[in-house]
C-alpha positions as CSV (number, residue, x, y, z in Angstrom):
1,X,2.5,-0.3,-27.2
2,X,4.1,2.1,-25.0
3,X,3.6,4.9,-27.0
4,X,-0.2,3.8,-26.8
5,X,-0.2,3.6,-23.1
6,X,1.3,6.9,-22.5
7,X,-1.0,8.8,-25.0
8,X,-4.3,6.7,-22.9
9,X,-2.6,7.8,-19.7
10,X,-2.4,11.7,-21.0
11,X,-5.8,11.3,-22.4
12,X,-7.3,10.5,-19.3
13,X,-4.9,12.9,-17.3
14,X,-8.0,15.5,-19.5
15,X,-10.3,13.7,-16.7
16,X,-11.8,14.3,-13.8
17,X,-9.6,12.1,-11.5
18,X,-12.4,10.3,-10.3
19,X,-13.8,10.0,-13.5
20,X,-10.5,9.2,-14.8
21,X,-9.9,6.8,-12.3
22,X,-13.4,4.1,-12.7
23,X,-12.8,4.5,-16.3
24,X,-8.6,3.2,-16.1
25,X,-10.0,0.4,-13.9
26,X,-13.1,-0.6,-17.0
27,X,-10.3,-0.5,-19.2
28,X,-7.6,-2.6,-17.5
29,X,-10.7,-5.4,-16.0
30,X,-11.0,-6.1,-20.3
31,X,-7.6,-6.8,-20.4
32,X,-6.0,-3.3,-22.2
33,X,-3.0,-3.6,-20.3
34,X,0.0,-5.6,-21.8
35,X,2.5,-8.0,-19.9
36,X,6.0,-6.8,-19.1
37,X,8.0,-7.9,-21.4
38,X,11.0,-10.0,-20.2
39,X,11.7,-11.3,-16.7
40,X,13.2,-9.5,-14.0
41,X,16.5,-8.8,-12.8
42,X,17.6,-12.0,-10.9
43,X,19.1,-8.8,-8.5
44,X,15.9,-8.0,-7.7
45,X,14.3,-11.3,-6.5
46,X,13.2,-11.3,-2.6
47,X,11.8,-13.6,0.1
48,X,8.9,-11.9,2.2
49,X,6.3,-13.9,4.9
50,X,8.4,-16.9,3.5
51,X,6.8,-16.1,0.0
52,X,10.0,-16.0,-3.4
53,X,9.1,-12.6,-4.9
54,X,10.2,-11.8,-8.7
55,X,10.8,-7.9,-7.2
56,X,9.8,-5.6,-4.2
57,X,7.8,-3.6,-5.8
58,X,4.5,-3.7,-5.5
59,X,1.3,-1.8,-5.7
60,X,-0.7,0.3,-3.0
61,X,-4.1,0.0,-1.8
62,X,-6.6,2.5,-3.1
63,X,-6.3,1.7,-7.1
64,X,-8.4,-2.0,-7.0
65,X,-10.5,-1.2,-4.4
66,X,-12.9,-4.2,-4.9
67,X,-10.7,-6.8,-5.9
68,X,-11.3,-5.9,-9.9
69,X,-8.4,-5.5,-11.2
70,X,-5.5,-7.2,-9.4
71,X,-4.8,-9.8,-11.7
72,X,-4.5,-7.9,-14.5
73,X,-2.1,-5.4,-12.5
74,X,0.4,-8.3,-11.2
75,X,0.8,-9.1,-15.3
76,X,2.2,-5.1,-15.4
77,X,5.3,-6.3,-13.5
78,X,4.6,-5.4,-9.8
79,X,5.9,-8.3,-7.5
80,X,3.1,-8.2,-5.0
81,X,-0.6,-6.0,-5.5
82,X,-2.7,-5.0,-2.9
83,X,-6.5,-4.2,-3.0
84,X,-8.6,-2.4,-1.1
85,X,-9.2,-0.6,1.4
86,X,-12.7,-3.0,2.0
87,X,-15.1,-2.3,4.7
88,X,-17.6,-5.1,5.9
89,X,-20.8,-3.4,4.5
90,X,-20.3,-1.7,1.2
91,X,-19.9,2.5,1.5
92,X,-20.4,5.3,-0.8
93,X,-18.0,7.1,1.2
94,X,-17.7,11.1,1.4
95,X,-19.2,13.9,-1.1
96,X,-17.6,14.9,-4.1
97,X,-15.4,16.5,-5.0
98,X,-13.1,13.9,-2.9
99,X,-9.6,13.7,-5.3
100,X,-7.8,16.6,-6.5
101,X,-4.3,16.3,-8.7
102,X,-1.6,18.3,-8.0
103,X,0.3,18.1,-11.0
104,X,3.1,20.8,-10.5
105,X,4.0,19.0,-6.4
106,X,3.8,15.7,-8.4
107,X,1.2,14.9,-5.8
108,X,-3.0,13.9,-4.7
109,X,-5.3,15.1,-2.2
110,X,-7.9,12.1,-1.2
111,X,-10.7,12.1,1.3
112,X,-12.5,9.1,-0.9
113,X,-13.3,7.7,2.7
114,X,-13.8,4.2,2.3
115,X,-15.6,4.3,-0.6
116,X,-15.9,0.2,-1.9
117,X,-18.7,-2.6,-2.0
118,X,-17.9,-4.5,0.4
119,X,-16.6,-7.9,1.9
120,X,-19.2,-9.5,0.0
121,X,-18.2,-8.3,-3.7
122,X,-14.1,-8.5,-2.7
123,X,-14.8,-12.1,-1.8
124,X,-15.9,-13.2,-4.5
125,X,-13.5,-12.1,-7.0
126,X,-11.0,-12.9,-4.3
127,X,-12.3,-16.7,-4.7
128,X,-11.0,-16.6,-8.5
129,X,-7.9,-16.1,-8.1
130,X,-4.6,-18.4,-9.4
131,X,-2.4,-19.2,-7.0
132,X,1.0,-18.7,-7.2
133,X,2.8,-14.8,-8.7
134,X,3.2,-12.3,-7.3
135,X,1.7,-11.2,-3.6
136,X,-2.0,-10.5,-3.4
137,X,-2.9,-8.5,0.2
138,X,-6.2,-7.1,1.1
139,X,-6.5,-3.7,3.2
140,X,-8.6,-4.0,5.6
141,X,-11.1,-0.7,6.5
142,X,-13.6,-0.2,9.4
143,X,-17.6,1.7,8.2
144,X,-17.9,4.7,9.0
145,X,-21.0,4.0,11.5
146,X,-20.2,1.4,12.5
147,X,-20.1,0.9,16.8
148,X,-17.3,-1.7,17.0
149,X,-14.5,-0.6,14.4
150,X,-12.5,-3.4,15.9
151,X,-14.6,-5.6,15.3
152,X,-15.1,-4.4,11.2
153,X,-11.2,-5.5,11.1
154,X,-11.7,-9.0,12.9
155,X,-14.6,-9.7,10.7
156,X,-11.9,-8.6,7.6
157,X,-9.4,-11.1,8.9
158,X,-12.1,-14.1,9.3
159,X,-13.9,-13.2,5.4
160,X,-11.2,-12.1,3.6
161,X,-7.8,-13.2,5.1
162,X,-8.7,-17.5,3.7
163,X,-8.3,-15.5,0.1
164,X,-5.4,-13.4,0.7
165,X,-1.5,-13.8,1.3
166,X,-1.4,-11.2,3.7
167,X,-4.1,-9.0,5.7
168,X,-3.7,-5.1,6.0
169,X,-5.2,-3.4,9.0
170,X,-5.4,0.1,8.2
171,X,-6.0,2.1,11.2
172,X,-4.2,5.4,9.3
173,X,-6.7,7.1,6.4
174,X,-7.6,10.5,7.1
175,X,-10.5,10.5,6.0
176,X,-12.0,8.5,8.1
177,X,-13.5,10.3,11.9
178,X,-12.0,8.9,14.9
179,X,-10.4,6.3,12.9
180,X,-6.5,7.1,13.5
181,X,-7.4,7.2,17.6
182,X,-6.7,3.3,17.2
183,X,-3.2,4.0,16.8
184,X,-3.2,4.5,20.7
185,X,-1.3,2.9,23.3
186,X,-4.1,1.2,24.5
187,X,-6.3,1.3,21.6
188,X,-3.9,-1.0,19.5
189,X,-3.1,-3.4,22.0
190,X,-7.1,-4.2,22.1
191,X,-6.9,-3.5,18.5
192,X,-3.9,-6.1,17.6
193,X,-5.0,-8.6,20.3
194,X,-8.2,-9.5,18.6
195,X,-7.5,-9.3,14.9
196,X,-4.8,-11.4,15.6
197,X,-7.3,-14.1,17.6
198,X,-8.7,-14.2,15.0
199,X,-5.5,-14.4,12.5
200,X,-4.5,-17.5,14.4
201,X,-8.2,-19.2,14.5
202,X,-8.3,-19.2,10.6
203,X,-5.3,-19.6,10.2
204,X,-5.6,-23.5,12.1
205,X,-8.6,-24.0,10.2
206,X,-7.2,-23.3,6.9
207,X,-3.5,-24.2,7.0
208,X,-2.2,-21.1,5.6
209,X,0.3,-18.7,7.2
210,X,-1.8,-15.2,6.8
211,X,0.7,-12.9,7.7
212,X,-1.0,-9.6,9.4
213,X,0.0,-6.4,8.5
214,X,-0.9,-2.7,10.0
215,X,-0.4,0.3,8.1
216,X,0.3,3.4,10.1
217,X,0.1,7.4,9.4
218,X,3.4,9.7,9.0
219,X,1.6,12.0,11.2
220,X,2.7,10.2,14.7
221,X,4.8,11.9,17.1
222,X,7.8,10.5,18.7
223,X,5.9,8.8,21.3
224,X,3.4,7.3,18.9
225,X,5.8,5.7,17.2
226,X,7.5,4.5,20.4
227,X,4.3,2.7,21.6
228,X,3.5,0.9,17.8
229,X,6.9,-0.5,17.7
230,X,6.7,-1.3,21.0
231,X,3.1,-3.0,20.5
232,X,4.1,-4.8,16.6
233,X,6.7,-6.2,18.6
234,X,4.9,-7.5,21.8
235,X,2.2,-8.8,19.7
236,X,4.7,-10.3,17.2
237,X,2.8,-8.7,14.5
238,X,4.0,-10.0,11.1
239,X,5.0,-6.4,9.1
240,X,4.3,-2.9,9.1
241,X,3.1,-0.5,5.8
242,X,5.3,2.9,6.4
243,X,3.2,5.0,5.5
244,X,-0.3,6.3,4.9
245,X,-0.9,9.9,3.2
246,X,-0.8,12.5,5.4
247,X,-2.7,15.5,6.5
248,X,0.8,17.7,6.6
249,X,0.8,20.8,3.8
250,X,4.7,21.9,3.0
251,X,5.0,25.0,2.1
252,X,6.7,23.9,-0.6
253,X,3.0,23.1,-2.6
254,X,2.3,25.4,-5.3
255,X,-1.4,23.8,-6.5
256,X,-4.1,25.8,-6.7
257,X,-5.9,22.5,-4.8
258,X,-3.4,22.7,-2.4
259,X,-5.6,23.0,0.8
260,X,-8.4,21.0,-0.2
261,X,-8.7,18.3,2.6
262,X,-7.8,14.6,2.7
263,X,-4.5,12.6,2.3
264,X,-1.8,14.0,1.1
265,X,0.3,11.7,-1.2
266,X,2.7,11.7,-3.7
267,X,6.6,13.1,-4.2
268,X,6.2,15.8,-0.9
269,X,5.3,12.7,0.9
270,X,9.0,11.0,0.4
271,X,10.7,12.3,2.6
272,X,8.9,12.3,5.6
273,X,8.1,9.0,5.2
274,X,11.9,7.5,4.2
275,X,12.6,9.4,7.4
276,X,9.6,7.6,9.5
277,X,10.8,4.3,7.5
278,X,14.2,4.6,9.1
279,X,13.2,5.6,12.8
280,X,10.5,2.2,12.8
281,X,13.7,-0.2,11.4
282,X,15.7,1.1,14.3
283,X,12.9,1.2,17.1
284,X,12.2,-2.7,15.5
285,X,15.8,-3.2,15.5
286,X,15.2,-4.5,11.8
287,X,13.0,-8.0,13.4
288,X,9.8,-7.1,11.5
289,X,9.1,-6.8,7.7
290,X,8.9,-2.9,6.4
291,X,6.8,-2.0,3.6
292,X,7.7,1.5,2.8
293,X,5.2,4.2,0.6
294,X,5.6,8.0,0.3
295,X,5.9,9.2,-2.9
296,X,7.7,6.9,-4.9
297,X,8.3,8.0,-8.2
298,X,11.7,6.2,-9.6
299,X,14.2,3.5,-8.7
300,X,16.3,5.9,-6.5
301,X,13.1,6.4,-4.6
302,X,12.8,2.7,-4.6
303,X,16.1,2.5,-3.4
304,X,16.1,4.4,-0.6
305,X,13.5,2.9,1.2
306,X,15.1,0.0,0.5
307,X,18.4,1.3,2.6
308,X,16.2,2.9,4.9
309,X,14.8,-0.4,5.5
310,X,11.3,-1.7,3.5
311,X,11.9,-4.9,2.7
312,X,9.4,-3.9,-0.1
313,X,7.8,-0.5,-1.1
314,X,4.5,0.1,-3.0
315,X,3.6,2.7,-5.0
316,X,0.6,4.6,-6.6
317,X,0.1,8.1,-6.9
318,X,2.9,8.1,-9.7
319,X,1.2,5.9,-11.8
320,X,-1.1,8.9,-12.0
321,X,1.6,11.4,-13.8
322,X,3.6,8.7,-15.9
323,X,1.2,5.6,-16.4
324,X,2.3,2.1,-16.3
325,X,5.3,2.0,-18.3
326,X,6.8,3.7,-14.6
327,X,7.2,0.0,-13.3
328,X,9.2,-1.5,-16.1
329,X,11.6,1.7,-15.3
330,X,11.8,1.8,-12.2
331,X,13.2,-2.5,-11.4
332,X,15.3,-1.5,-13.7
333,X,16.8,1.4,-12.3
334,X,16.8,-0.3,-8.7
335,X,18.6,-3.6,-10.0
336,X,21.1,-0.9,-11.9
337,X,21.7,0.8,-8.3
338,X,21.9,-2.3,-6.6
339,X,24.8,-3.8,-8.5
340,X,26.4,0.1,-8.7
341,X,26.9,-0.2,-4.6
342,X,27.9,-3.7,-4.9
343,X,24.4,-5.6,-3.4
344,X,24.0,-9.0,-4.8
345,X,20.1,-8.9,-3.1
346,X,17.3,-7.3,-1.9
347,X,18.0,-8.1,1.5
348,X,21.9,-7.3,1.4
349,X,20.4,-3.3,1.3
350,X,17.4,-3.5,3.5
351,X,18.5,-1.2,5.9
352,X,22.1,-0.4,4.5
353,X,21.2,3.1,6.2
354,X,20.4,2.4,9.6
355,X,23.3,-0.1,10.5
């Protein structure tokens, strides 16, 4: 079966990127993907927001935008799966082409623009999910033409929050004009006040914990990072996801598509996103759970994120090039690295390079 999956991954890469992604979702929705074989090494077990996870390796938002295959992805061995980004109203996104592979750089550039079917479609699918197992988070976005984007996030918390194990406020996508302005000090304070009030109201009515997490950009100034960390602590956020895609274009890029507009993800993002992760961990004193994202393609990459302060990690771009078998390999290698360095649990290794 592993060989068949590898062949399928190679064939999909012959298609245009967006067509390949859509076909992948359709194939997965038929139950094509096999369940991960065997259980996870006990050293990978960890606790996040009061829930025990068999491993800290997660699927980042962007893959399952409309909550179509989250259950299948948990069977592939992920410890957490994030759907979205989801906006209140259906949205077509930016004009095509808007997704580009950079194979020489093991990277992708996207300017999708929050294309999705909206809250109603995601809600219908999430209502049917089974409790337990991997964490399922919902990543919230705002409609491009919304007059009050903060209200879009408030609505998302109220509508989809009760159906998720955690909720992500994504204000860091570079593909919706003006969205990242919500990371400014005053704007962020207003946003967090309103979404946390909505979360607290939903939590009271449902009795569910509903952790609320903020996803930030990698292209921040030191002052921006300081303001975001201070706001996260002041508002007692449940977590930060570090980080989204970058608008930077490193000189090392070689692909013909390197100058395309949009957010860059994959291998070139590993070093800067991990550096930002460590910075956020230091500034918050390890008081807030962090999820490390950006460039993870191996157990060593995941381990570097954990040592920099991540309680869990997420990946997506590497799957484009390596296929689903990558997940098991990352977990096996991560377990070996933890044991090599004498760590008995994931929690023991979190922030080890910052202490």
